[in-house]
C-alpha positions as CSV (number, residue, x, y, z in Angstrom):
1,M,226.7,135.1,-0.2
2,K,229.4,136.2,2.2
3,I,231.9,136.7,-0.6
4,F,229.4,138.8,-2.5
5,L,228.8,141.0,0.5
6,L,232.5,141.4,1.1
7,S,233.1,142.2,-2.6
8,L,230.3,144.8,-2.5
9,I,231.7,146.4,0.7
10,F,235.2,146.4,-0.8
11,G,233.9,147.9,-4.1
12,I,232.1,150.7,-2.2
13,G,235.1,151.4,-0.1
14,F,237.3,151.6,-3.2
15,V,235.0,154.0,-5.0
16,L,234.7,156.2,-1.9
17,G,238.4,156.0,-1.3
18,C,239.2,157.2,-4.9
19,S,237.7,160.6,-4.4
20,K,239.5,163.7,-5.5
21,E,240.4,164.8,-2.0
22,T,244.0,165.0,-1.1
23,A,245.7,162.4,1.1
24,P,246.0,163.0,4.8
25,P,249.2,164.8,5.8
26,P,252.1,162.6,6.9
27,P,252.9,162.1,10.6
28,L,255.2,164.6,12.2
29,T,258.6,163.4,13.4
30,A,259.0,163.6,17.2
31,A,261.6,166.3,16.5
32,D,259.2,168.4,14.4
33,L,256.2,168.0,16.8
34,P,257.1,170.8,19.3
35,T,257.5,173.4,16.6
36,A,254.3,172.4,14.8
37,F,252.4,172.4,18.0
38,N,253.7,175.7,19.2
39,K,252.8,177.3,15.9
40,A,249.3,175.7,15.6
41,F,248.3,176.4,19.2
42,A,249.8,179.8,19.6
43,T,246.4,181.5,19.5
44,A,244.4,178.6,21.0
45,K,242.1,178.9,24.0
46,P,244.1,178.8,27.2
47,D,243.1,175.3,28.2
48,A,243.8,173.9,24.7
49,K,247.1,175.7,24.6
50,Q,248.0,174.3,28.0
51,L,247.2,170.8,26.9
52,A,249.2,171.2,23.7
53,N,252.2,172.5,25.7
54,Q,251.9,169.6,28.0
55,V,252.0,167.2,25.0
56,V,255.1,169.0,23.8
57,S,256.8,168.6,27.2
58,E,255.9,164.9,27.3
59,V,257.3,164.3,23.8
60,Q,260.5,166.0,24.7
61,A,260.8,163.9,27.8
62,Q,260.0,160.8,25.7
63,N,256.9,160.1,27.8
64,Y,255.1,158.8,24.8
65,S,252.3,157.0,26.7
66,Q,251.2,160.1,28.5
67,A,251.6,162.2,25.3
68,F,249.4,159.8,23.4
69,N,246.7,159.9,26.1
70,D,246.8,163.7,26.2
71,L,246.6,163.8,22.4
72,Q,243.4,161.7,22.6
73,T,241.9,164.3,24.9
74,L,243.1,167.1,22.7
75,I,241.7,165.8,19.4
76,N,238.3,165.3,21.1
77,R,237.9,169.0,21.8
78,P,235.2,170.6,19.7
79,D,236.8,174.0,19.7
80,L,240.0,173.2,17.7
81,T,240.6,174.9,14.4
82,K,241.2,172.9,11.3
83,D,244.9,173.5,11.5
84,Q,245.0,172.5,15.2
85,M,243.1,169.3,14.5
86,S,245.4,168.5,11.7
87,V,248.5,169.0,13.8
88,A,247.0,167.1,16.7
89,T,246.0,164.2,14.5
90,R,249.4,164.0,12.9
91,G,250.8,164.0,16.5
92,V,248.6,161.0,17.3
93,A,250.1,159.1,14.3
94,T,253.6,160.1,15.5
95,M,253.0,158.8,19.0
96,Q,251.5,155.6,17.7
97,T,254.6,154.9,15.7
98,A,256.8,155.8,18.7
99,L,254.8,153.6,21.0
100,Q,255.0,150.7,18.6
101,T,258.7,151.1,18.3
102,A,259.2,151.3,22.0
103,A,257.0,148.2,22.6
104,Q,258.4,146.0,19.9
105,S,262.1,146.8,19.8
106,Q,262.7,148.1,23.3
107,G,260.4,145.9,25.2
108,D,258.6,148.9,26.8
109,T,255.7,147.4,28.7
110,K,254.0,150.7,29.4
111,A,254.0,151.5,25.6
112,D,252.6,148.1,24.9
113,E,249.9,148.6,27.5
114,T,249.0,152.0,26.2
115,L,248.5,150.6,22.7
116,R,246.5,147.6,23.9
117,T,244.2,149.9,25.9
118,Y,243.7,152.2,22.9
119,R,242.9,149.2,20.6
120,S,240.5,147.7,23.1
121,T,238.5,151.0,23.2
122,K,238.2,151.4,19.4
């Protein structure tokens, strides 16, 4: 019975996943993030623009844990445009990769803690 349910869930997921929608945009590189954020948030509301600028500063300072946390705050704002949400979401993916690299290959305990905290809340 469990196998049947798992197969059914997988089948439904496969059918829904094979829609004609385009794939999500790829993550930004850390080097491309500042330019993309500056462009996307140029006309944003002042508090959203300030948070986006803060993320850019944190990425440039390689403070990826704080940038990741601020990105979580940013993507939960209801007033972002579609382009701003896309860029912010791509930024989250970029920071996840940077945190994983820092935690695994550099032994960065803060990066590891940030990822663990994020995973425990999802």
